[in-house]
DRENBA-89541 format. One record per residue (C-alpha): x, y, z. Coordinates in steps of 0.1 Angstrom, whole numbers, plus 2048, in hexadecimal, padded with zeros to 3 digits. Example, Ala and Ser with C-alpha at 12.3 -4.5 7.8 and 13.67 -1.06 7.14 Angstrom:
<nodes>
87B7D384E 8897F5847 
</nodes>
This chain:
<nodes>
4E17EC1FB 4E67C71FF 4DB7C6220 4BB7D7213 4B87C11F3 4B67A420A 4997AD21B 4857B71FA 4677A41F3 45779C1D5 43D7B71DA 4547CE1E0 4637C51C3 4487D01B0 4467EE1C3 4647FB1BC 45F7F0193 43F804192 45081F1A1 46C81D185 45581C16B 43A836179 44D84C190 43A8521AA 4188461BC 40684D1DB 4008331F9 3E08251EE 3E88261C8 40480D1D0 3EE7FD1E5 3DA7F51CC 3F17ED1B3 40A7DB1C2 3EF7C31D9 3F27CD1FC 3DB7C3214 3CC7E121B 3D980B21C 3E3807240 3FB7E7236 4077FE217 41281822F 425801247 4397EC231 44280E21A 44982123A 46680523E 473807217 47482E224 48682623F 4A281722F 4A9825215 4958141F8 47682E1F7 4768521F8 4578651FD 448888200 42889920A 4248B61F1 40B8CF1FD 3EB8DB1F0 3E58FF1E0 3C69031F8 3D88F9214 3E28D8224 3F58BE20F 3F08A21F6 3F487E201 41B869207 42886A1E5 44084F1E3 45B84A1C9 47E8351C5 49B83D1E1 4BE83B1DE 4C08161E9 4A28101D2 4AD81D1B3 4CC80B1B5 4B97EE1B8 4A67ED19B 4C47FA187 4D67D8195 4B97C418A 4B57D4169 4DF7D9162 4DF7FA15B 4EE819174 4DA827190 4C984C18D 4D886219D 4D08721BC 4D18951AE 4BA88A18E 49D87F1A3 4A189F1B8 4988B0198 47F89C18B 46A89D1B1 46D8C41AA 45D8C518B 4468B0192 4348C31B0 4398E31A1 42D8E217C 4128CE16B 4208AD16D 4128A2190 3EE8A7181 3F2898160 405875175 3E987618E 3CE875177 3DF858163 3E7847181 3C284618E 3B583B171 3C781616D 3C7812193 39C81C18E 39E7FE174 3B67E618C 39E7EE1AC 37E7E9195 3877C7191 3907BB1B4 3767B41C3 36E7991AA 3897851B4 39C785193 38078117D 38079C169 3A879B160 3C77AD16C 3DD7C8161 3FD7B4156 40D7D2149 40F7F7149 42780E137 42B83313F 42685211F 44B856120 451831117 4328320FF 43E8520ED 4618460E8 4568210DD 43F82A0C3 4408530C2 41A8550CE 40D86E0E2 3F7857102 3EF856124 3FC835126 3FF81111C 3ED7F112C 3E67CE126 3C77BB135 3CB79B13A 3A5785139 3A5767152 39F751131 3C275F124 3B5776111 3C5798110 3BD7BD106 3D97D90FD 3D17FC0FE 3DC81A0FC 3CB836114 3C185910C 3B586E124 39A88D122 3A78A413C 39A8C6136 3A48E0138 3C68D0136 3BF8BF115 3A48CC0FF 3988BB0E7 3AC8C60CB 3CA8BA0DA 3B98980E4 3B08940C1 3D68A00B8 3E58860D0 3CB8690C1 3DF87209F 4018660AB 3F38420B2 3FA82A09A 3DD824083 3DB7FB071 3C980E053 3E5825050 407814044 421830050 41483406E 41E80F07E 437807099 4487E80A0 4367D90BC 4177EC0BC 4007D10B5 3DE7D909D 3C07CF0B7 3D17E50CC 3B67FD0D9 3B28200E1 39D827102 39484E105 38B853125 37287312C 36788614A 34288B13E 32987A123 32789C111 34E89C111 34C87F105 3338850E6 3478A10DF 36A88F0D9 3578750CB 34C88E0AE 36C89F0AC 38087C0A7 36B87108C 36A89007A 38F890078 398870073 37B866055 37283F04E 39583D040 3A482C064 3A780C073 3AE816099 39E8060AD 38C81E0C6 37981E0E9 36A83A0FC 35C83D11A 355859134 35585F15D 32A85E15F 32A83B156 34082A170 33984818D 32583D1A2 32B81C1A2 3277FC199 332802177 3597FF174 37280815E 36F7E514D 3497E714E 3307EF135 33980F12E 34F81210E 34081F0EB 35780E0CF 3608240B1 37A822097 3837FC08B 3707EF0A1 3527D609D 3347E00B0 30E7DF0AC 3098030C0 3057F80E2 323801101 33E7E4104 34D7D8123 3727D311B 3727B1118 35A7B30FE 3727D10ED 3917B90EC 37679E0D9 36B7B90C3 38D7C70BD 39E7A60B3 3837A009A 3877C5088 3B07BB08B 3A479C074 3887AB05D 3867CA04B 37E7E5060 3607FD061 35E81E059 358838073 337849078 327867086 300871089 303898082 2EB8B5075 2FB8D2064 31F8C9072 3128C5099 3118A70AE 2E789D0B2 2E58900D9 2CB8790E1 2C1884103 2B685F117 2BC84D134 2C882A139 2BB810151 2D182316D 2C2840166 2E284B156 2E0861138 2E9854115 2ED8630F1 
</nodes>
């Protein structure tokens, strides 16, 4: 362990901290998160760490044939290095093996893959901007969020902008059929609401934004209606929704003008960038929250079939 620890770089330690927090990542995901220059460079360095016992890897089989990309996790030496830095006992190899089996023989892999893919997409979206869009300075796993705040989410993050401003957010992923509209709405009710005193949690800021990521524009409309109908006008929770149809194909990224604000965020009826969501949420936290609103007719959502300048459907 001492020999391996002496040859660990700062970037290697970042990889170890990521794996300790989030359990496993693919090679391409670590290339984005740890700041490697390319996937090839990432493969070579991770292979070296694997040979030294710092990392463990596996390539699970696909149900339809073939195999997935290499998945990396802490090896016995890596677990001891992380434990020594934190001053705790290292996790036992038998427990690591049990986690690995559960990961690829149950629903956890699909859930982790969706969560990790979203955060990696956020980081990758601003990579070509040479840091002008900001950086992800904190990322907490769902189980840590649940332990700290008793909230069911898909992760917590803090995005820092070049001017020093920060956006603290929790993520909710619309992932049908695993997560339905009713379950997503129930998850939202576990998140602290600034307007409801008994839901507040220590360390959870009133300006923490709940980001709801939907698969399609139609799903976004359905979920928006379900959220507003359920929570009504008493909430001060800042919420913003977006859907994949606004970011695929490019150029719009997760940080771009794709977010539709709801709840306690002041808005002018148009979609905002993440930076604008940050400013709007901070302003709302200092003043009275606006009421939820939804255009309905006979308890049904009215959909406005229109297109924007890029030819994408809007409501």
